C-alpha positions in Angstrom: -0.3 -0.1 -0.1 2.6 2.4 0.6 4.5 1.8 -3.1 0.8 3.1 -4.2 0.9 5.9 -2.2 4.1 7.3 -3.5 3.2 6.9 -7.1 0.1 8.8 -6.6 1.3 11.4 -5.1 4.1 11.7 -7.7 1.7 11.7 -10.3 -0.5 14.9 -8.9 2.8 16.8 -8.5 3.6 16.0 -12.2 0.1 17.0 -13.6 0.6 20.0 -11.2 3.5 21.3 -13.0 2.0 21.1 -16.3 -1.2 23.2 -15.4 1.0 25.9 -14.3 3.3 26.1 -17.1 0.0 26.2 -19.1 -1.2 29.3 -17.0 1.8 31.0 -17.5 2.0 30.6 -21.4 -1.2 32.1 -21.7 0.1 34.6 -19.4 2.8 35.7 -21.9 1.0 35.7 -24.6 -1.1 38.6 -23.3 -0.9 41.7 -26.1 -2.5 44.6 -24.5 -3.2 47.1 -27.7 -3.9 50.9 -27.2 -4.3 53.7 -29.3 -2.8 57.2 -30.1 -4.1 59.9 -32.6 -2.0 62.7 -34.0 -0.7 64.7 -37.1 2.2 64.7 -39.0 3.6 68.0 -39.4 3.4 69.1 -43.1 6.9 69.8 -45.0 6.8 71.0 -48.3 10.0 70.5 -50.7 13.2 73.1 -50.6 14.0 73.9 -53.8 17.9 74.5 -55.1 18.5 76.3 -57.9 22.1 77.1 -59.4 23.2 80.6 -60.5 23.0 80.5 -64.2 26.1 82.6 -64.3 29.2 81.6 -66.8 32.5 82.0 -66.1 35.6 81.5 -67.9 38.1 79.2 -66.7 41.5 77.8 -67.5 43.2 74.3 -66.7 43.9 74.4 -62.9 42.0 77.5 -62.2 38.9 76.9 -59.8 35.5 78.9 -59.5 32.3 79.8 -57.2 29.2 78.1 -57.5 26.6 80.2 -56.4 23.5 78.0 -54.9 19.7 79.3 -54.1 18.3 77.8 -51.3 14.3 78.5 -51.0 12.4 76.8 -48.4 8.6 77.8 -48.9 6.4 80.6 -47.3 3.9 77.8 -45.9 6.3 75.2 -44.8 6.0 75.3 -40.8 9.3 74.2 -40.0 12.5 75.0 -40.5 15.8 73.4 -43.2 18.5 72.0 -42.0 20.6 71.3 -44.6 22.6 67.4 -43.7 25.1 67.5 -47.2 25.4 69.3 -50.3 27.4 66.9 -53.1 28.3 67.1 -56.8 26.2 64.8 -58.8 27.4 65.3 -62.2 29.4 67.1 -64.8 28.2 67.6 -68.3 29.6 69.0 -72.0 26.4 71.1 -73.2 25.8 69.8 -76.7 25.9 73.0 -78.2 29.6 73.2 -77.7 30.6 70.1 -78.8 31.2 71.4 -82.8 34.1 69.2 -84.3 34.7 67.5 -81.3 34.1 63.5 -80.7 32.1 61.6 -78.3 35.3 60.6 -76.4 36.7 64.1 -76.5 33.5 64.6 -74.2 33.5 61.9 -71.5 37.7 62.7 -71.3 36.7 66.0 -70.8 33.6 66.1 -68.4 36.6 63.8 -66.2 38.3 66.9 -66.6 35.8 68.9 -64.5 35.8 68.0 -60.5 33.3 69.1 -58.3 34.3 70.2 -54.8 33.1 70.9 -51.8 34.5 72.3 -48.5 33.5 69.4 -45.5 32.8 73.0 -43.6 30.6 74.1 -46.1 27.4 72.6 -44.4 28.0 73.8 -41.3 28.1 77.3 -42.5 24.5 77.3 -43.7 21.3 79.0 -41.0 18.6 77.0 -40.6 16.5 77.6 -43.2 13.2 79.3 -42.3 10.8 80.3 -45.3 12.2 82.5 -48.0 15.3 82.5 -49.9 18.9 81.6 -49.4 21.8 82.6 -51.2 25.0 80.4 -50.6 28.3 80.0 -52.7 30.3 76.9 -52.6 33.8 78.7 -52.7 36.1 76.5 -55.4 33.1 74.3 -56.1 34.1 73.4 -59.6 37.5 73.1 -60.9 39.8 72.1 -63.9 42.1 69.6 -63.7 45.6 70.7 -64.3 46.0 67.6 -67.3 43.2 68.8 -69.3 43.8 69.3 -72.8 43.2 71.5 -75.6 40.1 68.9 -76.6 38.3 70.7 -74.0 38.9 73.8 -75.0 36.0 76.4 -75.9 33.6 73.5 -74.4 30.8 74.6 -71.5 29.7 72.6 -69.1 26.8 72.2 -66.5 27.3 70.9 -63.0 24.9 69.3 -60.6 24.4 69.4 -57.3 22.2 67.3 -53.9 21.4 69.1 -51.5 19.6 67.1 -48.3 17.9 68.9 -46.0 16.0 67.4 -42.6 13.1 69.2 -41.4 13.3 70.8 -37.5 11.8 72.9 -35.0 14.5 74.9 -34.3 
């Protein structure tokens, strides 16, 4: 009789453990739900234009690039300039007379776009309105540029990244 009692107690303890584990599992899977509502602030695109002024340059010379940054008046937030990068140089088709496609590729590779690392830090937060910014030495003709590039005109492209901030 003593033997049967031990077996019955062991079985009861095992059943209690399984039941407790089942309860813990059910409580662990509980996921409360909360709701919140809000409205995103508006931020219309900030525009960037390059002053169309042309500069005559020789190999080895640099020229400034004038950027005009405009934050629309109906933006409720300011624009913070995160980065400025040159994204490409292109020879204008109208200036290719007598040159080959290989000359065009070569001459485009002889124009370097420069952004001083501290330039972005000099730009204040842009409230509504227009801000003129000059990239000092933004375009450079490399010293190795040769006669094939004489008389060509170039256009440069720039990417300016912004983020919206309160102040």
